All heavy atoms as an XYZ file, in Angstrom:
862
protein
N      30.184    -10.856    -30.334
C      29.561    -10.410    -31.552
C      28.428     -9.652    -31.288
O      27.335     -9.777    -31.426
C      29.101    -11.752    -32.238
C      28.603    -11.301    -33.613
S      27.792    -12.727    -34.587
C      28.826    -14.093    -34.518
N      28.600     -8.322    -30.899
C      27.598     -7.378    -30.574
C      27.740     -6.173    -31.718
O      28.279     -5.178    -31.367
C      27.793     -6.784    -29.211
C      27.644     -7.983    -28.103
C      27.628     -7.382    -26.801
O      28.039     -6.279    -26.531
N      27.272     -8.185    -25.780
N      27.186     -6.497    -32.760
C      27.280     -5.695    -34.011
C      26.909     -4.298    -33.748
O      27.637     -3.373    -34.203
C      26.491     -6.396    -35.159
C      26.800     -7.709    -35.474
N      28.024     -7.999    -35.844
C      26.170     -8.888    -35.221
C      28.024     -9.292    -36.140
N      27.012     -9.925    -35.666
N      25.762     -4.035    -33.132
C      25.269     -2.541    -32.936
C      26.252     -1.795    -32.042
O      26.495     -0.683    -32.207
C      23.793     -2.483    -32.493
C      22.860     -3.081    -33.588
C      21.478     -3.134    -32.935
C      22.985     -2.425    -34.890
N      26.720     -2.538    -30.890
C      27.702     -1.853    -30.127
C      28.960     -1.488    -30.617
O      29.639     -0.709    -30.240
C      27.848     -2.828    -28.769
C      26.750     -2.677    -27.811
C      27.025     -3.298    -26.487
C      26.015     -3.145    -25.566
N      26.363     -3.744    -24.262
N      29.305     -2.154    -31.703
C      30.684     -1.965    -32.373
C      30.644     -0.881    -33.319
O      31.674     -0.446    -33.880
C      31.172     -3.250    -33.009
C      31.537     -4.344    -32.053
O      31.819     -4.070    -30.897
N      31.425     -5.677    -32.398
N      29.393     -0.375    -33.674
C      29.296      0.784    -34.610
C      29.852      2.087    -34.039
O      29.774      2.330    -32.744
C      27.751      1.111    -34.998
C      27.059      0.051    -35.822
C      25.652      0.204    -36.003
C      27.819     -0.159    -37.128
N      30.309      2.926    -34.800
C      30.841      4.187    -34.279
C      29.771      4.995    -33.562
O      28.541      4.897    -33.938
C      31.330      4.942    -35.557
C      31.487      3.936    -36.554
C      30.573      2.852    -36.337
N      30.229      5.670    -32.516
C      29.186      6.450    -31.743
C      28.536      7.493    -32.695
O      29.095      8.108    -33.426
C      29.910      7.282    -30.629
C      29.104      7.673    -29.466
C      29.948      8.146    -28.303
C      29.209      8.330    -27.019
N      28.774      7.130    -26.450
N      27.214      7.642    -32.468
C      26.426      8.424    -33.193
C      25.837      7.794    -34.498
O      25.098      8.546    -35.273
N      26.319      6.589    -34.858
C      25.691      6.013    -36.028
C      24.207      5.578    -35.872
O      23.454      5.837    -36.743
C      26.542      4.612    -36.270
O      27.863      4.817    -36.405
C      26.108      3.922    -37.529
N      23.852      5.202    -34.680
C      22.488      4.983    -34.336
C      21.876      6.000    -33.516
O      22.571      6.331    -32.477
C      22.339      3.502    -33.766
C      22.511      2.400    -34.717
C      22.573      1.129    -33.827
C      21.560      2.255    -35.768
N      20.877      6.546    -33.749
C      20.199      7.474    -32.963
C      19.592      6.970    -31.738
O      19.120      5.735    -31.743
C      18.972      8.217    -33.655
C      19.510      8.958    -34.957
C      20.623      9.546    -35.182
C      18.730      9.028    -36.139
N      20.716     10.081    -36.463
C      19.498      9.835    -37.139
C      17.413      8.507    -36.581
C      19.167     10.029    -38.426
C      17.065      8.806    -37.759
C      17.842      9.437    -38.732
N      19.934      7.531    -30.469
C      19.326      6.935    -29.235
C      17.994      6.756    -29.220
O      17.345      5.684    -28.651
C      19.789      8.029    -28.267
C      20.918      8.646    -28.789
C      20.737      8.704    -30.343
N      17.134      7.627    -29.818
C      15.630      7.328    -30.011
C      15.330      6.207    -30.772
O      14.318      5.650    -30.474
C      14.980      8.585    -30.398
C      15.144      8.987    -31.905
N      16.240      9.737    -32.233
C      14.371      8.745    -32.854
C      16.093      9.744    -33.626
N      15.006      9.202    -33.996
N      16.117      5.774    -31.700
C      15.829      4.537    -32.354
C      16.024      3.350    -31.522
O      15.159      2.398    -31.499
C      16.767      4.505    -33.606
C      16.678      3.148    -34.511
C      15.229      2.959    -35.060
C      17.771      3.109    -35.583
N      17.093      3.333    -30.850
C      17.257      2.232    -29.754
C      16.211      2.138    -28.783
O      15.673      1.027    -28.522
C      18.640      2.309    -29.194
C      19.796      2.211    -30.190
C      21.180      2.422    -29.419
C      19.851      0.947    -30.876
N      15.742      3.373    -28.364
C      14.654      3.419    -27.434
C      13.440      2.834    -27.913
O      12.630      2.008    -27.341
C      14.444      4.785    -26.938
C      15.491      5.232    -26.044
O      16.360      4.442    -25.469
O      15.779      6.550    -25.777
N      13.097      3.201    -29.285
C      11.957      2.718    -29.957
C      11.950      1.216    -30.046
O      10.939      0.603    -29.918
C      11.763      3.442    -31.311
N      13.083      0.652    -30.393
C      13.201     -0.845    -30.624
C      12.940     -1.450    -29.211
O      12.086     -2.335    -29.208
C      14.580     -1.062    -30.922
C      14.848     -0.798    -32.447
C      14.857     -2.606    -30.933
C      16.327     -0.865    -32.994
N      13.407     -0.898    -28.130
C      13.235     -1.480    -26.828
C      11.748     -1.464    -26.439
O      11.065     -2.408    -25.963
C      14.079     -0.976    -25.693
C      13.845     -1.594    -24.364
C      14.712     -1.046    -23.313
O      14.817      0.237    -23.115
O      15.295     -1.815    -22.530
N      11.206     -0.314    -26.635
C       9.775     -0.033    -26.324
C       8.851     -1.053    -27.192
O       8.048     -1.576    -26.579
C       9.318      1.344    -26.689
C       8.004      1.817    -26.259
C       7.832      3.347    -26.470
N       8.036      3.811    -27.884
C       9.079      4.547    -28.133
N      10.070      5.055    -27.167
N       9.423      4.887    -29.448
N       9.179     -1.176    -28.490
C       8.409     -2.098    -29.297
C       8.572     -3.611    -28.850
O       7.484     -4.458    -28.800
C       8.686     -2.006    -30.726
C       8.226     -0.678    -31.390
O       7.486      0.012    -30.730
O       8.656     -0.473    -32.567
N       9.725     -3.993    -28.352
C       9.911     -5.290    -28.007
C       9.279     -5.508    -26.601
O       8.723     -6.643    -26.441
C      11.583     -5.535    -27.771
C      12.198     -5.730    -29.194
C      11.761     -6.819    -26.887
C      13.576     -5.744    -29.251
N       9.371     -4.577    -25.712
C       8.688     -4.794    -24.468
C       7.143     -4.803    -24.672
O       6.407     -5.716    -23.968
C       8.985     -3.508    -23.409
C      10.353     -3.633    -22.967
C      10.701     -2.266    -22.172
C      10.659     -4.785    -22.062
N       6.636     -4.046    -25.591
C       5.153     -4.204    -25.793
C       4.796     -5.578    -26.468
O       3.746     -6.109    -26.175
C       4.688     -3.130    -26.938
N       5.726     -6.032    -27.307
C       5.426     -7.318    -27.831
C       5.470     -8.379    -26.891
O       4.517     -9.307    -26.805
C       6.536     -7.728    -28.897
C       6.293     -9.035    -29.569
O       5.416     -9.124    -30.381
O       6.963     -9.905    -29.264
N       6.362     -8.435    -25.950
C       6.416     -9.479    -24.822
C       5.168     -9.375    -23.781
O       4.667    -10.361    -23.489
C       7.753     -9.664    -24.122
C       8.019     -8.349    -23.251
C       8.773    -10.002    -25.001
C       9.195     -8.647    -22.247
N       4.837     -7.979    -23.626
C       3.611     -7.908    -22.801
C       2.446     -8.398    -23.534
O       1.529     -9.050    -22.940
C       3.462     -6.400    -22.429
C       4.435     -5.876    -21.528
C       4.260     -4.377    -21.254
N       5.433     -3.970    -20.412
C       6.230     -2.800    -20.877
N       5.724     -2.164    -21.988
N       7.226     -2.529    -20.085
N       2.234     -8.210    -24.804
C       1.068     -8.710    -25.592
C       1.072    -10.281    -25.542
O       0.155    -10.915    -25.436
C       1.237     -8.252    -26.956
O       0.207     -8.681    -27.894
N       2.339    -10.884    -25.726
C       2.380    -12.367    -25.706
C       1.957    -12.890    -24.373
O       1.218    -13.878    -24.361
C       3.888    -12.674    -26.031
C       3.984    -14.231    -26.038
N       3.606    -14.916    -27.014
C       4.692    -14.948    -25.241
C       3.815    -16.296    -26.907
N       4.502    -16.238    -25.738
N       2.487    -12.192    -23.321
C       2.078    -12.620    -21.945
C       0.563    -12.489    -21.754
O      -0.112    -13.270    -21.160
C       2.877    -11.817    -20.937
N       0.007    -11.327    -22.288
C      -1.364    -11.206    -22.114
C      -2.190    -12.271    -22.755
O      -3.347    -12.677    -22.337
C      -1.901     -9.799    -22.572
C      -3.362     -9.443    -22.375
C      -3.683     -9.433    -20.804
O      -2.992     -9.026    -19.941
N      -4.798    -10.197    -20.453
N      -1.683    -12.672    -23.956
C      -2.436    -13.812    -24.696
C      -2.428    -15.081    -23.955
O      -3.320    -15.760    -23.900
C      -1.804    -13.935    -26.178
N      -1.278    -15.284    -23.318
C      -1.112    -16.469    -22.508
C      -2.030    -16.434    -21.312
O      -2.647    -17.451    -20.886
C       0.372    -16.765    -22.076
C       1.352    -16.886    -23.090
C       1.400    -18.285    -23.834
N       0.285    -18.675    -24.476
C      -0.157    -18.200    -25.724
N       0.622    -17.452    -26.443
N      -1.235    -18.690    -26.313
N      -2.150    -15.198    -20.631
C      -3.063    -15.045    -19.516
C      -4.514    -15.298    -19.925
O      -5.274    -15.923    -19.061
C      -2.952    -13.627    -18.849
C      -1.715    -13.341    -18.183
C      -1.748    -11.939    -17.740
C      -0.420    -11.445    -17.080
N      -0.459    -10.032    -16.590
N      -4.862    -14.895    -21.130
C      -6.270    -15.006    -21.606
C      -6.463    -16.638    -21.767
O      -7.582    -17.122    -21.452
C      -6.446    -14.397    -22.927
O      -6.396    -12.973    -22.763
N      -5.479    -17.311    -22.383
C      -5.587    -18.784    -22.477
C      -5.796    -19.486    -21.092
O      -6.528    -20.428    -21.064
C      -4.389    -19.392    -23.244
C      -4.536    -18.973    -24.663
O      -5.487    -18.546    -25.275
O      -3.440    -19.128    -25.406
N      -5.026    -18.961    -20.124
C      -5.228    -19.550    -18.776
C      -6.572    -19.313    -18.272
O      -7.423    -20.152    -17.758
C      -4.251    -19.080    -17.813
C      -4.462    -19.467    -16.447
C      -2.820    -19.440    -18.245
N      -7.059    -17.940    -18.518
C      -8.457    -17.653    -17.959
C      -9.547    -18.469    -18.636
O     -10.536    -18.793    -17.959
C      -8.617    -16.141    -18.184
N      -9.302    -18.832    -19.874
C     -10.447    -19.554    -20.677
C     -10.215    -21.017    -20.454
O     -11.022    -21.871    -21.067
C     -10.521    -19.080    -22.097
C      -9.367    -19.470    -22.974
C      -9.720    -18.898    -24.385
N      -8.527    -19.146    -25.234
C      -8.494    -20.256    -25.878
N      -9.288    -21.153    -25.904
N      -7.286    -20.525    -26.665
N      -9.147    -21.467    -19.704
C      -9.050    -22.984    -19.399
C      -8.274    -23.599    -20.602
O      -8.212    -24.854    -20.601
N      -7.749    -22.974    -21.483
C      -6.945    -23.619    -22.532
C      -5.606    -24.002    -22.135
O      -4.947    -25.015    -22.798
C      -6.759    -22.707    -23.859
N      -4.878    -23.384    -21.202
C      -3.530    -23.746    -20.718
C      -3.554    -23.655    -19.221
O      -4.340    -22.917    -18.640
C      -2.599    -22.708    -21.400
C      -2.348    -22.755    -22.820
C      -1.545    -21.566    -23.356
O      -1.005    -20.790    -22.495
O      -1.255    -21.524    -24.616
N      -2.576    -24.464    -18.720
C      -2.406    -24.271    -17.352
C      -1.430    -22.939    -17.028
O      -0.794    -22.473    -17.960
C      -1.526    -25.350    -16.591
O      -0.358    -25.536    -17.281
C      -2.502    -26.677    -16.859
N      -1.577    -22.332    -15.904
C      -0.607    -21.218    -15.632
C       0.773    -21.643    -15.757
O       1.720    -20.946    -16.166
C      -0.912    -20.767    -14.175
N       1.164    -22.888    -15.362
C       2.570    -23.368    -15.470
C       2.964    -23.376    -16.898
O       4.142    -23.001    -17.146
C       2.580    -24.792    -14.871
C       3.924    -25.418    -14.828
C       3.912    -26.784    -14.124
O       2.914    -27.276    -13.818
O       5.121    -27.362    -14.192
N       2.192    -23.985    -17.781
C       2.634    -23.945    -19.248
C       2.584    -22.599    -19.826
O       3.532    -22.282    -20.523
C       1.494    -24.701    -20.050
C       1.821    -24.884    -21.509
C       3.106    -25.404    -21.909
C       0.596    -25.494    -22.139
N       1.613    -21.725    -19.580
C       1.646    -20.513    -20.066
C       2.876    -19.553    -19.631
O       3.478    -18.904    -20.428
C       0.336    -19.633    -19.665
N       3.246    -19.800    -18.355
C       4.451    -19.022    -17.890
C       5.735    -19.454    -18.552
O       6.575    -18.806    -18.897
C       4.445    -19.105    -16.371
N       5.753    -20.917    -18.674
C       6.992    -21.452    -19.384
C       7.063    -20.914    -20.919
O       8.135    -20.523    -21.333
C       6.794    -23.026    -19.443
C       7.891    -23.640    -20.225
C       9.331    -23.523    -19.705
C       7.557    -25.275    -20.178
N       5.933    -20.895    -21.584
C       5.909    -20.261    -22.934
C       6.332    -18.926    -22.979
O       7.183    -18.552    -23.787
C       4.467    -20.460    -23.600
C       4.015    -21.917    -23.919
C       2.567    -21.913    -24.317
C       4.934    -22.667    -24.867
N       5.967    -18.079    -22.004
C       6.396    -16.752    -22.017
C       7.954    -16.709    -21.691
O       8.597    -15.907    -22.247
C       5.542    -15.961    -21.024
C       6.112    -14.531    -20.765
C       4.150    -15.777    -21.463
N       8.277    -17.416    -20.795
C       9.665    -17.448    -20.316
C      10.571    -17.836    -21.415
O      11.621    -17.091    -21.825
C       9.887    -18.356    -19.157
C      11.363    -18.285    -18.648
O      11.712    -17.181    -18.161
O      12.033    -19.306    -18.633
N      10.122    -18.814    -22.218
C      11.052    -19.228    -23.394
C      10.920    -18.158    -24.426
O      11.996    -17.999    -25.172
C      10.627    -20.637    -23.825
C      10.870    -21.806    -22.772
C      12.317    -21.788    -22.467
C      12.584    -23.032    -21.507
N      13.909    -23.035    -20.992
N       9.943    -17.749    -24.826
C       9.778    -16.610    -25.765
C      10.567    -15.397    -25.455
O      11.474    -15.070    -26.326
C       8.317    -16.142    -25.919
C       8.085    -15.064    -27.002
C       8.103    -15.397    -28.321
C       7.803    -13.766    -26.602
C       7.709    -14.558    -29.270
C       7.572    -12.872    -27.555
C       7.535    -13.178    -28.925
O       7.275    -12.224    -29.707
N      10.610    -14.999    -24.179
C      11.441    -13.925    -23.742
C      12.907    -14.363    -23.817
O      13.783    -13.390    -23.967
C      11.112    -13.479    -22.357
S       9.315    -12.697    -22.390
N      13.247    -15.484    -23.533
C      14.618    -15.969    -23.452
C      15.176    -15.769    -24.839
O      16.309    -15.322    -25.108
C      14.743    -17.364    -22.971
C      16.146    -17.824    -22.792
C      16.116    -19.356    -22.252
O      15.367    -19.693    -21.504
O      17.069    -20.212    -22.709
N      14.461    -16.189    -25.901
C      14.781    -16.116    -27.351
C      15.032    -14.573    -27.714
O      15.928    -14.244    -28.331
N      13.996    -13.867    -27.286
C      14.169    -12.348    -27.626
C      15.250    -11.713    -26.909
O      16.179    -11.007    -27.559
C      12.908    -11.697    -27.146
C      11.655    -12.085    -27.872
S      11.611    -11.402    -29.554
C      10.936     -9.693    -29.219
N      15.638    -12.118    -25.713
C      16.845    -11.591    -24.947
C      18.064    -11.958    -25.619
O      18.981    -11.141    -25.747
C      16.716    -12.012    -23.412
N      18.132    -13.160    -26.058
C      19.345    -13.642    -26.720
C      19.576    -13.000    -28.117
O      20.717    -12.615    -28.379
C      19.341    -15.207    -26.973
C      19.540    -15.937    -25.687
O      20.194    -15.508    -24.800
N      19.091    -17.215    -25.726
N      18.498    -12.700    -28.719
C      18.603    -11.984    -30.082
C      19.116    -10.624    -29.707
O      19.975    -10.115    -30.517
C      17.314    -12.046    -30.780
N      18.598     -9.889    -28.880
C      19.007     -8.531    -28.528
C      20.517     -8.564    -28.069
O      21.277     -7.584    -28.431
C      18.161     -7.921    -27.363
C      16.631     -7.670    -27.696
C      15.992     -7.254    -26.470
C      16.646     -6.609    -28.746
N      20.901     -9.523    -27.263
C      22.187     -9.741    -26.872
C      23.280     -9.833    -28.053
O      24.269     -9.215    -28.109
C      22.436    -10.772    -25.873
C      23.852    -10.933    -25.229
C      23.954    -12.197    -24.390
N      23.449    -13.357    -24.914
C      23.903    -14.048    -25.930
N      25.099    -13.643    -26.408
N      23.379    -15.198    -26.388
N      22.754    -10.607    -28.860
C      23.562    -10.938    -30.138
C      23.913     -9.610    -30.956
O      24.995     -9.465    -31.414
C      22.950    -12.029    -30.978
C      23.112    -13.369    -30.356
C      23.646    -12.158    -32.507
C      22.298    -14.525    -30.947
N      22.913     -8.812    -31.128
C      23.116     -7.622    -31.889
C      23.640     -6.618    -31.107
O      24.023     -5.467    -31.623
C      21.764     -7.178    -32.695
C      21.345     -8.144    -33.564
C      20.686     -6.812    -31.734
N      23.784     -6.716    -29.734
C      24.298     -5.772    -28.941
C      23.480     -4.710    -28.332
O      23.869     -3.579    -27.970
N      22.173     -5.066    -28.185
C      21.285     -4.104    -27.450
C      21.018     -4.487    -26.042
O      20.677     -5.671    -25.767
C      19.928     -4.035    -28.234
C      19.925     -3.421    -29.648
C      18.455     -3.520    -30.220
C      20.388     -1.964    -29.584
N      21.306     -3.656    -25.202
C      21.045     -3.982    -23.807
C      19.578     -3.553    -23.589
O      18.995     -2.658    -24.133
C      21.715     -2.996    -22.859
C      23.355     -3.300    -22.912
O      23.657     -4.487    -23.006
O      24.091     -2.334    -22.755
N      18.847     -4.336    -22.683
C      17.474     -4.274    -22.584
C      17.101     -4.520    -21.149
O      17.670     -5.538    -20.645
C      16.680     -4.967    -23.681
O      15.212     -4.773    -23.331
N      15.908     -4.121    -20.694
C      15.590     -4.514    -19.358
C      14.472     -5.560    -19.513
O      13.650     -5.926    -18.708
C      14.877     -3.269    -18.659
C      13.683     -2.634    -19.359
C      13.264     -1.493    -18.434
N      11.918     -0.976    -18.918
C      11.900     -0.073    -19.844
N      12.895      0.448    -20.523
N      10.588      0.311    -20.178
N      14.371     -6.182    -20.896
C      13.513     -7.232    -21.138
C      13.457     -8.280    -20.241
O      12.368     -8.844    -19.888
C      13.588     -7.614    -22.709
C      12.425     -8.235    -23.155
S      12.511     -9.668    -24.237
C      14.080    -10.383    -23.558
N      14.548     -8.810    -19.849
C      14.619     -9.990    -19.012
C      14.007     -9.834    -17.683
O      13.305    -10.645    -17.180
C      16.036    -10.399    -18.775
C      16.328    -11.820    -18.230
C      15.671    -12.795    -19.157
N      14.664    -13.417    -18.435
C      13.833    -14.554    -18.973
N      14.212    -14.967    -20.149
N      12.841    -15.037    -18.357
N      14.176     -8.627    -17.070
C      13.507     -8.267    -15.767
C      12.028     -8.131    -15.923
O      11.239     -8.613    -15.099
C      14.113     -7.137    -15.212
O      13.964     -5.965    -15.941
N      11.618     -7.578    -17.070
C      10.209     -7.582    -17.348
C       9.488     -8.916    -17.562
O       8.579     -9.229    -17.116
C      10.067     -6.682    -18.723
C       8.543     -6.567    -19.172
C       7.859     -5.398    -18.489
O       8.572     -4.510    -17.856
O       6.659     -5.245    -18.702
N      10.311     -9.850    -18.257
C       9.867    -11.110    -18.444
C       9.761    -11.932    -17.113
O       8.752    -12.606    -16.902
C      10.866    -11.979    -19.365
N      10.709    -11.723    -16.259
C      10.609    -12.420    -14.869
C       9.261    -11.937    -14.171
O       8.822    -12.773    -13.609
C      11.844    -12.009    -14.023
C      13.111    -12.685    -14.654
O      13.016    -13.607    -15.477
O      14.220    -12.164    -14.228
N       9.056    -10.697    -14.223
C       7.724    -10.257    -13.541
C       6.551    -10.811    -14.269
O       5.581    -11.293    -13.635
C       7.714     -8.707    -13.652
C       6.567     -8.025    -13.060
C       6.347     -6.625    -13.303
O       7.401     -5.848    -13.506
N       5.235     -5.984    -13.195
N       6.493    -10.786    -15.586
C       5.365    -11.358    -16.319
C       5.155    -12.921    -16.039
O       3.935    -13.245    -15.752
C       5.506    -11.234    -17.834
C       5.455     -9.740    -18.313
C       5.916     -9.526    -19.704
C       4.078     -9.043    -18.181
N       6.147    -13.648    -15.921
C       5.951    -15.129    -15.851
C       5.212    -15.382    -14.407
O       4.588    -16.271    -14.145
C       7.233    -16.000    -16.011
C       7.578    -15.885    -17.515
C       8.390    -15.620    -15.264
N       5.911    -14.463    -13.371
C       5.351    -14.623    -12.031
C       3.966    -14.164    -11.872
O       3.316    -14.675    -10.941
C       6.337    -14.129    -11.032
C       7.564    -14.933    -10.906
C       8.886    -14.356    -10.343
N      10.027    -15.299    -10.489
C      10.649    -15.494    -11.572
N      10.459    -14.917    -12.592
N      11.701    -16.334    -11.404
N       3.479    -13.203    -12.714
C       2.151    -12.837    -12.666
C       1.243    -13.964    -13.244
O       0.078    -14.103    -12.590
C       1.922    -11.511    -13.489
C       2.472    -10.307    -12.931
C       2.313     -9.079    -13.942
O       1.725     -9.244    -15.009
O       2.950     -8.109    -13.526
N       1.813    -14.616    -14.220
C       0.931    -15.800    -14.746
C       0.925    -16.949    -13.815
O      -0.073    -17.520    -13.662
C       1.539    -16.151    -16.087
C       1.410    -14.929    -17.131
C       0.775    -17.379    -16.624
C       2.100    -15.123    -18.388
N       2.120    -17.296    -13.236
C       2.257    -18.477    -12.426
C       3.124    -17.988    -11.202
O       4.371    -17.894    -11.196
C       2.959    -19.589    -13.218
C       3.167    -20.849    -12.263
O       2.615    -20.965    -11.293
O       4.009    -21.648    -12.752
N       2.539    -17.672    -10.066
C       3.192    -17.352     -8.988
C       4.069    -18.362     -8.329
O       5.031    -17.995     -7.689
C       2.004    -17.169     -7.848
C       0.810    -16.812     -8.730
C       0.913    -17.791     -9.851
N       3.831    -19.599     -8.778
C       4.857    -20.799     -8.345
C       5.861    -21.067     -9.410
O       6.259    -22.179     -9.586
C       3.894    -21.968     -8.029
C       3.030    -21.776     -6.864
O       3.546    -20.970     -5.874
O       1.874    -22.286     -6.919
N       6.143    -20.141    -10.263
C       7.099    -20.307    -11.432
C       8.311    -21.012    -10.926
O       8.909    -21.846    -11.566
C       7.174    -19.073    -12.186
C       8.274    -19.216    -13.323
C       7.709    -19.767    -14.544
C       9.410    -18.830    -13.349
C       8.604    -20.004    -15.609
C      10.445    -18.957    -14.336
C       9.958    -19.489    -15.535
N       8.951    -20.375     -9.923
C      10.344    -20.903     -9.591
C      10.251    -22.383     -9.152
O      11.088    -23.095     -9.460
C      10.798    -20.063     -8.393
C      11.094    -18.601     -8.831
O      11.725    -18.427     -9.934
O      10.739    -17.594     -8.095
N       9.230    -22.707     -8.433
C       9.125    -24.155     -7.922
C       8.813    -25.006     -9.202
O       9.411    -26.055     -9.305
C       8.011    -24.335     -6.930
C       8.205    -23.631     -5.644
C       7.903    -22.169     -5.651
O       7.311    -21.613     -6.534
O       8.356    -21.413     -4.686
N       7.992    -24.512    -10.101
C       7.754    -25.299    -11.319
C       9.039    -25.471    -12.193
O       9.182    -26.612    -12.781
C       6.561    -24.721    -12.127
C       5.241    -24.803    -11.402
N       4.231    -23.843    -11.482
C       4.781    -25.793    -10.552
C       3.293    -24.314    -10.781
N       3.448    -25.499    -10.246
N       9.801    -24.378    -12.127
C      10.962    -24.584    -13.039
C      11.974    -25.531    -12.421
O      12.562    -26.402    -13.008
C      11.647    -23.097    -13.109
C      12.907    -23.147    -13.897
C      13.617    -21.842    -14.194
N      13.768    -21.149    -12.833
C      13.829    -19.888    -12.643
N      13.949    -19.139    -13.696
N      13.911    -19.347    -11.442
N      11.992    -25.529    -11.127
C      13.005    -26.404    -10.511
C      12.475    -27.896    -10.751
O      13.293    -28.768    -10.923
C      13.096    -26.173     -8.946
C      13.848    -24.904     -8.698
C      14.017    -24.578     -7.226
O      13.728    -25.477     -6.271
O      14.177    -23.370     -6.900
N      11.142    -28.112    -10.647
C      10.646    -29.464    -10.961
C      10.977    -29.899    -12.259
O      11.215    -31.031    -12.623
C       9.120    -29.370    -10.610
N      10.856    -29.034    -13.405
C      11.058    -29.302    -14.646
C      12.615    -29.723    -14.822
O      13.072    -30.646    -15.476
C      10.838    -28.162    -15.606
C       9.390    -28.091    -16.085
C       9.319    -27.120    -17.232
N       9.824    -25.817    -17.138
C       9.406    -24.798    -16.379
N       8.309    -24.886    -15.783
N      10.061    -23.645    -16.303
N      13.528    -28.809    -14.199
C      15.001    -29.193    -14.292
C      15.237    -30.547    -13.709
O      16.237    -31.134    -14.118
C      15.766    -27.970    -13.698
C      15.641    -26.856    -14.388
C      15.320    -26.538    -15.703
C      16.173    -25.504    -13.954
N      15.480    -25.297    -16.078
C      16.099    -24.567    -15.063
C      16.584    -25.093    -12.610
C      16.398    -23.255    -14.889
C      17.043    -23.692    -12.725
C      16.945    -22.898    -13.753
N      14.579    -30.894    -12.577
C      14.692    -32.112    -11.875
C      14.311    -33.363    -12.625
O      14.653    -34.474    -12.481
C      14.170    -32.146    -10.538
N      13.191    -33.107    -13.510
C      12.710    -34.218    -14.331
C      13.656    -34.596    -15.430
O      14.149    -33.736    -16.087
C      11.231    -33.735    -14.901
N      13.766    -35.822    -15.599
C      14.721    -36.449    -16.652
C      13.935    -37.398    -17.493
O      13.698    -38.505    -16.903
C      15.965    -36.963    -16.128
C      16.878    -35.870    -15.547
C      17.476    -34.898    -16.567
N      18.321    -33.883    -15.985
C      18.006    -32.695    -15.953
N      16.928    -32.218    -16.374
N      18.848    -31.868    -15.368
N      13.495    -37.251    -18.660
C      13.508    -35.986    -19.261
C      12.352    -35.310    -19.063
O      11.263    -35.897    -18.787
C      13.520    -36.508    -20.787
C      12.865    -37.663    -20.845
C      13.119    -38.387    -19.442
N      12.323    -33.994    -19.220
C      11.144    -33.084    -19.026
C      10.386    -33.352    -20.229
O      10.855    -33.483    -21.403
C      11.534    -31.693    -18.837
N       8.992    -33.316    -20.056
C       8.128    -33.410    -21.251
C       6.835    -32.579    -20.929
O       6.620    -32.189    -19.858
C       7.870    -34.834    -21.591
O       7.051    -35.346    -20.530
N       6.040    -32.557    -21.971
C       4.633    -31.966    -21.691
C       3.634    -33.075    -22.044
O       3.738    -33.856    -22.949
C       4.474    -30.896    -22.928
C       5.415    -29.783    -22.759
C       2.959    -30.397    -22.896
C       5.397    -28.735    -23.887
N       2.780    -33.231    -20.918
C       1.795    -34.356    -21.076
C       0.619    -33.593    -21.603
O       0.043    -32.570    -21.009
C       1.565    -34.888    -19.753
N       0.020    -34.050    -22.691
C      -1.202    -33.514    -23.227
C      -2.433    -34.089    -22.624
O      -2.448    -35.291    -22.282
C      -1.249    -33.711    -24.768
C       0.027    -33.224    -25.477
S       0.224    -31.501    -25.235
C      -0.751    -30.604    -26.349
N      -3.399    -33.246    -22.619
C      -4.733    -33.822    -21.995
C      -5.109    -33.098    -20.681
O      -4.503    -31.997    -20.392
N      -6.164    -33.569    -20.148
C      -6.739    -32.783    -19.030
C      -5.760    -32.852    -17.847
O      -5.107    -33.891    -17.636
C      -8.048    -33.361    -18.716
N      -5.726    -31.802    -17.090
C      -4.998    -31.734    -15.754
C      -5.800    -32.454    -14.659
O      -6.963    -31.989    -14.621
C      -4.634    -30.287    -15.486
C      -3.874    -30.202    -14.171
C      -3.755    -29.683    -16.606
N      -5.213    -33.396    -14.050
C      -5.845    -33.903    -12.869
C      -5.330    -33.240    -11.594
O      -4.200    -33.131    -11.367
C      -5.569    -35.384    -12.864
C      -6.102    -36.091    -14.044
C      -5.794    -37.413    -14.031
N      -6.058    -37.956    -15.517
C      -6.422    -39.124    -15.829
N      -6.613    -40.067    -14.907
N      -6.548    -39.499    -17.017
N      -6.249    -32.933    -10.819
C      -5.830    -32.157     -9.524
C      -6.041    -33.206     -8.402
O      -6.712    -34.136     -8.302
C      -6.894    -30.982     -9.324
C      -6.897    -30.107    -10.572
C      -6.420    -28.740    -10.248
O      -6.253    -28.384     -9.173
O      -6.309    -28.077    -11.257
């Protein structure tokens, strides 16, 4: 169900599609920056912030896929989450292994 890809060639201007992708990339970068700021001020752990960015970007990527827009957003998201949490891959594997995974509220104990 890729609605935009099914439109006749020339229906959508290429610069319009480029503008949509540019705005979406700017949006996810802004979202990631907000999460980084929350980590820096101690409001979130890097692990939680990266997870929030990853899930946000996953939803955006799915929406783009549904309407038929190809985007480099997923690769951008992968880079952003690893900037926030360098151990993102290990943390993701630990979440997947946890049954059920949950969020523990409160202070993080080291």
